[in-house]
N, C-alpha and C positions, 0 to 999 in steps of 0.2 A: 257450469258447462261445461259438455264432453268434448275433448278436443278429436272433431271429426276430420277425417283426410279429405280434402278436397280432392273431386273425380279426376282432376288431371295428375295426382302424385302417384297414380296406377301406372304403372309401365303400359300395360293392356291397353289403356286405353290411348295412350298417347301414341303406341303402334297403331292403333284404328285409326285417329285422326289421321297418320302419315299415309296410311295407304287409300282411305277416304278423299284425302287432296290430289293423290299422285294418281285415283282412279278418275275425278273430277277434270283435271291436266288432261288426261290419255282423251276423255271423252272430248273435252274443246276441241282439241289438236286433229280428232278424227273427224267431227262437226266439220272444219274448214274444207275437208275435201267435199261436202255434200251441197254446201251453201254457196252462192255467189258474193265473192266479193267485187266490191269496187274501191280498189285501193288508188290513195293518190297518187304516190311513188309506185316507182317500178317494185325496192325492194320489199315493200308489202306483201306482192302476192306468191313470195315465196313460201311453202308450206314451213307450216307452226312458225312462224316470223313473229308473231305477236305473244306468244308463250316463252319466244326465246328471247324476245325484247324484255318482256314481263320481268324475267330471270336477272336480266342482266341489269336491269335497273335498279332492280332491290339489291342486288350483289353490292352494284355501283354506291347506293346507298348506305351499306353496313361498312361497307371500307371508308367512305369519310367519314361516317360518326368516329369511328376507328382511331382515325389519323388527328380528328378534332379531340377526341378523347384525349390524347398523346400530347396534343397540344398546349391543350388547355388547361391541362392537371397541374393543382398547386400542390406544395408540400405540405404536411401534416400539421405542420409548424405555421403555418400563413397566417393565422389569425395572434398569435402569440403563443407563447411556452404553456405544456400542459400544466405546469406547476404553478400556476397564476392564480 
């Protein structure tokens, strides 16, 4: 078998994905101004609230995962010495 690169290995494709995701985010934020929202709480009526909330929730999950990784990490010799 020939060693083929994955399409995400090319930096050009990664840049395209980032641009696409940012454009999609911008479209959803702009769309909020043209649709009627029915917020349950007052804070939900702020412009771009849902995009900001999603970003902060994702950032919080990443932070918690990093902290858990630090707290739950075991040394390399946890199951015994390598020379056994």
